[in-house]
VOGU-3710 file (C-alpha; in Angstrom, 3 decimals, decimal comma):
1> mshhstvlkq> 45,923/93,609/107,528  43,608/93,836/110,012  42,554/95,592/112,963  39,628/94,822/115,626  36,421/96,954/115,394  35,029/98,070/118,890  31,976/98,359/116,503  31,441/95,191/115,094  33,336/93,550/117,903  35,988/91,353/115,716
11> errfmidlpe> 38,768/91,904/113,514  38,292/93,114/110,414  40,272/93,360/107,461  41,729/95,440/104,919  43,912/95,474/101,999  46,576/98,983/100,827  47,934/99,659/98,029  49,902/102,952/97,933  50,860/105,087/94,988  54,571/103,428/92,822
21> nyhdnerdyp> 56,380/106,854/94,130  54,543/107,078/97,842  57,772/107,340/99,689  60,071/109,349/97,981  57,910/112,210/98,221  55,799/113,778/101,056  52,500/114,811/99,444  48,889/114,428/100,854  47,231/111,569/98,471  43,203/111,132/97,433
31> tlyvvdgdfq> 41,912/107,349/98,770  39,755/105,367/96,854  37,763/102,476/98,914  36,556/99,218/97,600  33,524/97,693/99,309  33,771/93,940/99,139  38,074/94,090/98,817  38,642/89,974/98,752  36,490/89,808/95,204  37,488/93,314/94,092
41> fhhvsavvkn> 40,686/94,798/95,448  43,215/93,549/92,935  41,730/94,672/89,596  40,922/97,734/91,046  44,259/98,415/92,556  45,923/97,412/89,122  43,420/99,320/87,379  44,396/102,332/89,513  47,910/101,979/88,618  47,681/101,692/85,449
51> mtrmgkippm> 45,875/104,986/84,679  47,747/106,472/87,207  51,476/105,713/85,168  48,915/106,571/81,575  48,597/109,897/83,539  44,886/109,810/83,034  44,172/109,955/86,931  46,345/111,330/89,554  47,741/108,785/91,906  45,602/107,667/95,115
61> ivigiatqgn> 45,463/105,062/97,913  43,657/102,152/97,210  41,652/100,182/100,560  40,382/97,401/100,136  38,118/96,668/102,652  37,304/92,942/103,343  33,993/90,834/104,280  34,017/87,489/105,812  32,560/85,589/103,459  29,946/85,582/101,285
71> adyiyqttwa> 27,634/85,904/104,191  29,212/88,594/105,711  29,330/89,763/102,438  25,262/89,996/102,137  24,709/90,831/105,737  26,886/93,901/106,194  25,717/95,825/103,133  22,280/95,855/102,907  19,533/97,154/105,581  17,178/95,215/107,630
81> iddepdyggt> 14,078/93,443/105,954  11,342/91,864/108,380  11,579/88,173/109,058  15,030/88,447/106,910  17,464/87,241/108,761  20,308/87,275/105,988  19,752/91,292/106,314  20,591/93,906/107,969  24,250/95,190/108,965  24,440/98,283/106,690
91> sefyqyikqe> 23,993/101,026/109,277  27,103/99,309/111,878  29,370/98,590/108,773  28,673/101,685/107,276  29,622/103,264/111,579  32,918/100,851/111,665  33,680/102,939/108,072  33,348/106,091/109,519  34,247/105,733/112,633  37,545/103,562/112,750
101> lvphidrdyr> 38,433/102,229/108,990  38,867/105,658/107,495  40,229/107,408/110,571  42,972/104,594/110,906  43,944/104,767/107,620  44,362/108,397/107,753  46,375/108,108/110,892  48,628/105,726/109,494  48,582/107,125/106,007  49,308/110,307/103,789
111> tnnnrilsgy> 45,693/110,910/102,836  43,793/113,738/102,365  40,006/114,895/102,759  39,422/113,251/98,889  37,661/110,343/99,931  36,165/108,071/96,839  34,107/104,777/97,678  32,880/102,257/94,975  31,126/98,871/95,142  29,527/96,200/93,189
121> slgglfttya> 26,522/94,127/93,224  25,393/94,783/96,657  28,947/96,855/96,913  27,411/99,528/95,144  24,292/99,550/97,131  26,047/100,256/100,026  27,832/102,508/97,964  24,709/104,949/97,911  23,418/103,934/101,341  26,541/105,930/102,600
131> mvqkstpfna> 26,386/108,497/100,254  22,998/109,301/101,488  24,257/109,668/105,267  24,799/112,652/106,787  28,333/113,427/107,559  29,763/110,783/105,394  33,386/110,710/105,544  33,711/110,347/101,611  32,706/113,378/98,861  32,721/110,834/95,456
141> ylamspsywf> 30,953/107,367/94,749  30,850/104,955/91,444  28,318/102,390/92,108  28,799/99,696/89,547  26,155/97,614/88,563  23,867/98,098/92,227  21,460/96,161/93,591  18,880/98,120/93,395  16,383/95,455/92,824  16,897/94,965/96,997
151> ddysaeksia> 13,785/95,423/99,595  11,559/96,232/96,633  12,913/98,790/94,641  12,664/101,143/97,484  16,439/102,593/96,700  14,655/104,088/94,130  12,459/106,754/95,700  14,704/106,959/98,950  18,049/108,424/97,394  16,255/111,322/95,179
161> kfidgktkde> 14,394/112,207/98,046  18,082/112,206/100,350  20,012/114,442/97,257  16,802/116,540/96,619  16,418/117,679/99,993  20,226/117,558/100,980  20,788/119,992/98,032  17,697/122,461/98,705  19,175/122,875/102,520  22,755/122,832/101,436
171> ktppsplfls> 22,641/125,078/97,784  25,354/123,047/96,721  25,108/119,898/94,000  25,625/116,994/95,147  29,011/114,624/95,631  29,979/113,287/92,075  28,422/109,917/91,647  28,793/107,117/88,163  25,829/104,855/87,969  26,632/101,904/85,475
181> vaneqgmgvd> 24,568/98,628/84,770  25,559/95,460/82,528  23,266/93,191/80,478  21,073/92,271/83,310  17,353/92,545/84,067  16,012/93,903/86,903  18,628/96,079/88,954  17,043/98,801/88,819  19,566/100,774/87,824  17,610/102,557/84,951
191> kvykslndlk> 15,272/103,804/87,804  17,274/105,269/90,204  19,179/107,301/87,681  16,039/108,386/85,834  14,545/109,802/89,495  18,244/111,476/89,558  18,587/113,335/86,754  14,353/114,354/86,902  16,086/116,262/89,610  17,626/118,456/87,063
201> ikdwtlvykq> 20,398/119,541/90,029  22,604/122,264/88,566  26,418/121,394/88,052  25,954/118,101/89,492  28,282/115,275/87,778  26,375/112,347/87,103  27,003/109,512/85,090  24,778/106,663/83,998  26,448/104,060/81,276  25,459/100,831/80,535
211> ypnenhfsta> 27,332/98,172/79,035  25,282/95,805/77,199  28,072/93,303/76,067  29,040/92,991/79,907  27,250/90,677/82,253  26,815/91,280/85,591  30,190/89,626/86,940  32,746/91,008/83,778  31,193/94,125/83,872  33,498/95,409/87,091
221> lpaihdglsf> 36,507/96,029/85,226  35,173/97,986/82,736  33,069/99,908/85,025  35,722/100,538/87,438  37,958/102,490/84,286  35,058/104,315/83,188  33,948/105,259/86,797  37,724/107,235/87,314  37,714/108,475/83,970  34,427/110,020/84,769
231> lfegyyedgy> 35,933/111,234/87,778  38,877/112,359/86,422  38,221/113,555/83,207  40,185/116,016/81,837  43,259/115,499/84,027  45,766/114,950/80,937  46,941/116,892/78,696  48,563/114,372/75,793  51,044/115,548/73,355  48,563/116,703/70,935
241> elsehndvad> 46,650/118,402/73,225  49,605/120,674/74,120  50,720/121,250/70,569  47,741/123,502/70,040  48,427/126,091/72,823  50,115/128,981/71,634  52,663/129,353/74,498  53,701/127,736/77,766  51,511/130,737/79,531  48,861/129,326/77,651
251> vlatfekkkq> 49,491/125,704/78,958  49,967/127,270/82,736  46,552/128,534/82,539  45,016/125,738/81,115  47,238/123,207/83,571  45,605/126,296/86,184  42,131/125,961/85,622  42,188/121,964/86,292  43,206/122,538/90,463  39,704/123,741/90,517
261> dyngfrvewl> 38,142/120,336/89,162  37,973/116,911/91,880  41,044/116,712/94,086  42,276/119,655/92,022  45,725/118,662/89,626  49,353/118,041/90,314  52,055/118,326/87,022  52,418/114,231/87,324  55,711/112,396/85,757  53,863/111,886/83,083
271> qaykfskyvf> 52,210/115,302/82,555  55,855/116,730/82,648  57,898/114,521/81,053  54,780/115,803/77,859  55,075/119,056/79,173  59,513/119,096/78,854  59,026/117,820/75,640  56,733/120,262/74,386  58,660/123,414/75,485  61,800/121,779/73,184
281> gskqtgkvdd> 59,905/121,146/70,158  57,994/124,047/70,544  61,573/126,001/71,212  60,771/127,876/74,529  63,562/126,503/76,283  65,394/130,211/76,407  61,630/130,848/78,924  62,748/127,535/80,798  63,757/130,003/83,989  60,399/131,807/83,938
291> ilveinkrfp> 58,541/128,906/83,631  60,099/127,226/86,673  59,622/130,304/88,780  55,806/129,744/87,479  55,594/126,596/87,980  56,950/127,097/91,807  53,897/129,574/92,223  51,328/127,903/90,758  52,475/124,122/91,433  55,074/123,950/94,422
301> dsivnvtnyl> 54,609/120,278/95,159  54,815/119,770/91,463  58,560/121,618/90,712  60,670/118,974/90,946  58,661/116,917/88,998  58,609/119,620/86,380  62,876/120,586/86,925  64,045/117,136/86,776  62,361/116,375/83,153  63,326/119,710/82,180
311> algfnrksqf> 66,805/119,010/83,143  66,140/115,429/81,501  65,480/117,645/77,543  68,947/119,661/78,470  70,918/116,276/79,230  69,951/115,144/76,063  70,684/118,050/74,293  73,784/117,715/75,668  73,153/121,029/77,577  74,706/119,705/80,572
321> ekakeileri> 75,355/122,672/82,192  72,122/124,458/82,390  70,281/120,934/83,363  73,112/121,258/86,448  72,178/124,320/86,781  68,005/123,883/87,449  68,614/121,014/88,829  70,351/122,814/92,040  67,897/125,229/92,561  65,742/122,664/93,420
331> kaqgektalw> 68,425/120,786/95,446  66,911/120,591/99,033  63,616/119,240/97,632  65,322/117,111/94,618  68,043/115,176/96,198  65,494/113,659/98,187  64,637/111,688/94,889  66,274/108,999/92,379  65,922/111,284/89,246  66,968/114,219/90,541
341> hhqyslahtg> 70,348/112,296/91,247  70,113/110,449/88,418  69,872/113,533/85,848  72,508/115,354/88,142  74,959/112,389/87,788  74,420/113,054/83,720  75,181/116,562/84,220  78,086/115,454/85,801  79,358/113,054/83,024  78,716/115,249/80,320
351> lgqfelakas> 80,506/118,199/81,877  83,811/115,174/82,636  83,108/115,431/86,488  83,071/111,653/86,454  83,665/111,207/90,077  80,952/113,764/91,032  78,440/111,674/88,108  79,637/107,831/90,166  78,375/109,561/93,183  75,026/110,670/92,431
361> qkqamalask> 74,036/107,978/90,340  75,314/106,012/93,644  72,684/107,555/95,352  70,113/107,311/92,801  69,969/103,975/92,882  70,364/103,278/96,871  66,974/105,824/96,846  65,332/104,040/94,405  65,854/100,873/96,477  65,082/102,423/99,454
371> qhlpmwqiwe> 62,062/104,426/98,482  60,102/101,269/97,286  60,483/102,111/93,014  58,607/100,112/90,549  60,960/98,244/88,233  60,286/100,053/85,234  61,318/103,491/86,729  64,662/101,557/88,371  66,294/100,918/84,707  65,319/104,173/82,962
381> mk> 67,868/104,659/85,503  70,175/102,485/84,781
//
């Protein structure tokens, strides 16, 4: 995709990757902006999609910020140095992203205010440049093998000085920052981390990770995975963790605490599936009515997900009337999703209502196609 930049006075390209279930709901999503999109976008969006499917992070919109070749990339991600014409575009590039690209994405897609900026190499240098600007639109930063050697390692002192002053003025910790470096000498990342860590800012989410078995190019893939894992640490409770809870009330209290983390918490598909298995495995299905009341109160935008997977459990246990009952409670919201119609079809089939089952399944497949659901979800419903 492309649009005209008034700031840069030229057409600028960008890439978009939407969450798998973006079209079957009306949620607003966090965004992950990727500097040097031509080189980084595809593997970053693939990692995000995989981690989202596995429940490790929330679904998000990934935006690749493209550059126009290597010379443009170097120019746009660096500030001016005397007698060096190849450098110097970072201020205008930042203004383009802040004033034009971010508003463009927010206008055309359903976004929330949680915006992550990620960059690798000179893109990592630009990422922390954006972090220290006033009124930056971003509130989390992943800088992988950032080129802090640039400008005679000036970033070491300038970043720490800004962070220290901003913290004292605003009396709040800075935005989360993930720094990483591979087996590469002279990058200066260790110096920057030390200067930041020495500030000893309370409650700041700051992590530095080294990859001694990776080089400057191979580190990008594991670093983006670890950076996102750091940012959303503890987002998902697997089956073993759920089994350690006393009861459903204890689980919901744990989920409630997660709402205080970066980007909050929703009960996404895999968490809903595991939660349903926990309810059935711990023989707490007699509380399902109260459970759904609590889910609707605490996580209203997750009520359809949770209900659908609890209905799946009841259908598998041949408790078709109960599956139908809980599905009909959320009919207004649920009938907009393919999974709701599929579970409704299974409940009708179990009750011998074959024409209703056929109609519901037909609607499930129509919605799956219309909403561009991934093939793994479509085949789960066949």
